[in-house]
C-alpha positions as CSV (number, residue, x, y, z in Angstrom):
1,M,6.7,125.2,15.9
2,A,4.3,122.6,17.3
3,D,3.0,123.0,20.8
4,V,4.7,120.2,22.8
5,L,2.2,119.8,25.6
6,P,-0.7,118.3,23.7
7,L,1.7,115.6,22.3
8,V,3.0,115.0,25.8
9,E,-0.5,114.6,27.2
10,A,-1.4,112.2,24.3
11,R,1.6,110.1,25.1
12,L,0.7,109.9,28.8
13,R,-2.9,108.9,28.0
14,S,-1.7,106.2,25.6
15,A,0.7,104.8,28.2
16,L,-1.3,105.3,31.4
17,G,-5.0,105.6,30.3
18,E,-7.4,108.4,31.0
19,P,-6.6,110.7,34.0
20,D,-9.2,110.8,36.6
21,A,-8.1,114.1,38.1
22,R,-5.8,117.0,37.3
23,A,-4.7,120.1,39.1
24,G,-2.7,123.1,38.0
25,V,-0.2,125.2,39.9
26,T,1.5,128.5,38.7
27,F,4.5,129.9,40.5
28,L,5.6,133.5,40.1
29,G,7.6,133.9,36.9
30,T,7.0,130.3,35.6
31,D,4.7,128.6,33.2
32,R,1.7,126.7,34.6
33,I,2.5,123.1,35.7
34,E,-0.4,120.6,35.7
35,V,-0.3,117.3,37.6
36,L,-2.5,114.4,36.2
37,R,-3.6,111.5,38.3
38,F,-4.0,108.0,36.8
39,H,-5.3,104.9,38.5
40,A,-4.1,101.5,37.4
41,S,-5.2,98.0,38.6
42,G,-3.3,95.0,37.6
43,Q,-0.9,92.2,38.7
44,D,1.0,94.6,41.0
45,G,-2.1,95.8,42.8
46,N,-3.9,99.1,42.9
47,V,-1.5,101.9,41.9
48,V,-2.0,105.6,41.4
49,R,0.4,107.5,39.2
50,Y,1.0,111.2,39.2
51,A,2.5,112.8,36.0
52,T,3.5,116.4,35.5
53,L,2.5,118.3,32.4
54,G,4.1,121.6,31.6
55,M,7.8,121.1,32.5
56,S,8.6,120.0,28.9
57,A,7.1,123.1,27.3
58,Q,10.6,124.6,27.4
59,P,14.0,122.9,27.3
60,M,16.0,122.7,30.5
61,A,18.9,125.1,30.3
62,D,22.4,124.5,31.4
63,P,22.8,126.7,34.5
64,T,26.3,127.8,33.3
65,A,25.0,129.1,30.0
66,V,24.9,132.8,29.5
67,L,21.7,132.6,27.5
68,A,19.1,129.9,27.7
69,D,18.4,128.2,24.3
70,P,14.6,128.5,23.7
71,V,14.6,125.4,21.3
72,E,17.4,122.9,22.0
73,G,18.1,121.2,25.3
74,P,16.7,118.3,27.3
75,R,12.9,118.1,28.0
76,A,11.2,116.0,30.6
77,E,8.2,115.4,32.7
78,L,8.0,113.6,36.1
79,V,6.1,110.5,37.0
80,L,5.5,109.2,40.6
81,S,3.8,105.8,41.2
82,V,2.5,104.8,44.7
83,R,0.1,102.2,46.0
84,A,-3.4,103.6,46.3
85,G,-5.4,103.9,49.5
86,L,-2.5,103.6,52.0
87,A,-1.8,107.3,52.5
88,D,-3.1,110.8,51.6
89,T,-0.9,110.8,48.5
90,D,-3.2,113.2,46.5
91,K,-1.5,116.0,48.6
92,V,1.7,115.3,46.5
93,L,0.3,117.5,43.7
94,R,1.8,120.8,44.8
95,P,5.2,119.3,45.8
96,L,5.4,117.6,42.4
97,A,4.6,120.9,40.7
98,V,7.4,122.5,42.7
99,L,9.8,119.8,41.5
100,A,8.7,120.2,37.9
101,A,9.1,124.0,38.1
102,S,12.7,123.7,39.5
103,P,14.4,123.9,36.0
104,Q,12.7,127.2,35.3
105,V,13.0,128.6,38.9
106,E,16.5,127.3,39.8
107,G,18.0,126.7,36.3
108,V,18.8,123.1,37.0
109,V,18.8,120.2,34.5
110,L,17.0,117.1,35.9
111,A,18.6,113.8,34.9
112,P,18.6,110.2,36.0
113,G,20.7,109.7,39.2
114,A,20.0,113.1,40.5
115,S,18.0,113.7,43.6
116,L,15.6,116.5,44.5
117,D,15.0,117.5,48.1
118,L,11.8,119.3,49.2
119,G,12.8,119.7,52.8
120,K,9.4,118.6,53.9
121,P,7.2,115.5,53.5
122,L,6.0,114.7,50.0
123,W,2.5,114.4,51.4
124,P,1.1,114.7,55.0
125,G,2.8,112.1,57.2
126,A,5.0,110.8,54.4
127,P,8.4,109.3,55.5
128,F,9.9,110.8,52.4
129,T,11.3,114.4,51.9
130,S,13.2,113.8,48.6
131,V,13.2,111.7,45.5
132,L,15.7,110.0,43.3
133,I,15.3,110.4,39.6
134,A,15.3,107.0,37.9
135,E,16.0,106.0,34.3
136,P,13.2,106.8,31.9
137,G,11.6,104.6,29.2
138,G,10.1,101.8,31.2
139,L,6.6,103.0,32.0
140,V,6.2,105.8,29.4
141,E,8.4,105.8,26.3
142,D,10.3,108.9,25.3
143,L,8.4,111.2,23.0
144,E,10.3,112.0,19.9
145,L,9.8,115.6,18.6
146,D,10.6,117.1,15.2
147,A,14.2,118.3,14.9
148,P,15.9,120.3,16.3
149,L,13.9,119.6,19.5
150,D,15.1,117.0,21.9
151,P,12.8,114.2,22.8
152,V,10.6,114.5,26.0
153,R,11.7,111.9,28.6
154,F,9.4,110.8,31.3
155,L,11.5,110.5,34.5
156,P,10.3,108.2,37.2
157,L,10.6,109.5,40.8
158,L,11.6,107.1,43.6
159,P,10.8,108.5,47.1
160,M,13.7,108.5,49.5
161,T,13.7,108.7,53.3
162,P,16.1,111.3,54.8
163,N,18.4,108.4,55.8
164,E,18.4,107.1,52.3
165,A,19.0,110.5,50.8
166,A,22.0,111.0,53.1
167,W,23.4,107.6,52.2
168,K,22.8,108.3,48.5
169,R,24.8,111.6,48.7
170,V,27.8,109.5,49.9
171,H,27.4,106.3,47.8
172,G,25.5,107.4,44.8
173,G,22.1,106.7,43.3
174,Q,23.1,103.5,41.6
175,A,24.3,102.0,44.9
176,L,21.0,103.0,46.6
177,Q,19.0,101.4,43.8
178,E,21.0,98.2,44.1
179,R,20.4,98.1,47.9
180,W,16.6,98.5,47.3
181,L,16.7,95.7,44.8
182,T,18.8,93.4,47.1
183,H,16.3,93.9,50.0
184,G,13.2,93.6,47.8
185,T,12.0,97.1,48.7
186,D,8.5,98.0,47.5
187,L,9.3,101.5,46.2
188,R,5.6,102.1,45.6
189,D,4.7,101.6,49.3
190,P,3.8,105.1,50.6
191,A,4.5,104.1,54.2
192,R,7.6,102.1,53.8
193,G,10.6,102.6,56.1
194,S,14.3,103.0,55.1
195,V,16.1,100.1,53.5
196,P,18.9,98.7,55.8
197,L,21.9,100.9,55.1
198,A,24.6,99.4,57.4
């Protein structure tokens, strides 16, 4: 069976360009997770994107299943986009690797609409301690794999302040995204405050 990760990295490069940095993290009992950094300049300013590489090597297993299927099941990588130069966002590498390892460590399936809480800032001084998983396909298209493997989906992460995360638990991820849209929230601003929630 073809190794998935070289195909995933090729898809990331074709969508985001050449990475200018990469770092790897290995947690006890898990596969190595790498985080690649891409810089992009364009009409929406200077943006840095961080993408995980390694999470899709194995399918995410249903936590209620007795045995994890080594072949079939959803596969994904995580992508975080923030404006460059406004915060020390490069320190997000380890927290991102922690999130990417959570399917192996905790047996969870990451999907759009779900949230992940780190319990500490995403990077030093960040106003965000959790992320909302958004719909894939916009920035990096799904990577189709040979049957019976599921495609790899590239899940965008939207940082949430603790107040937004609490509001999302009550009202849902869709309602929070609509509120961001209504208020013109710049979700790539690494220093933004909470959207008005009243």
